[in-house]
C-alpha positions, 0 to 999 in steps of 0.5 A: 493506475487510474484506469483500473480505479473503476474495476477494483471492486471486482478484484477486492471482492471477498478479500481478507488481506491486501498488499499495497506496493510502492517503488522506493525509487519513484516518489509518485508511487508513494503518493498513490499509496493512500489513494489505493488504501482509501479505495480499498477501505471504501469498497470492501470490508471483512464480514465483521465490518472491519477494514481489510488488513493492508500491508505496505510493501516498499519495493526495489529496496535493492536499488538506489539508496536515494529517493524515498530511502531516507523516508523508510524510518518514518514508515512505522508512523505512517502505517499506524496513522493510516491504518496499515498493519505494518510494512516490509522492504522487498525486491522483485528482482 
C-alpha cells in the first residue's frame, strides 16, 4: 500500500466517489483505512470543493467470526466521525 502512495493522485483524478476496503480478518488493514481516507481528501475534491464521498467496505465478511468482527457494530459511529457516507459488509468470494 505504501508504494502506491505517490501515484494515488493520478487514480483519484475526476473521481466522484470512492470505496475504501479493509479485511475484517486483518487488523492492520483497518489501521490503514484513515490513511487512505486522508490521502483521498487531500488529493481530490468534487467540483464544488466538497470531499469525494467515500464508502467503507468490510471485506471477507464470510470468514472468521473473530478478529475485527466484534468491531462491526461500532462502524456506524466510526464512519460518522471520519467522514464516510456509510459502510457495508462484503465478500469477494
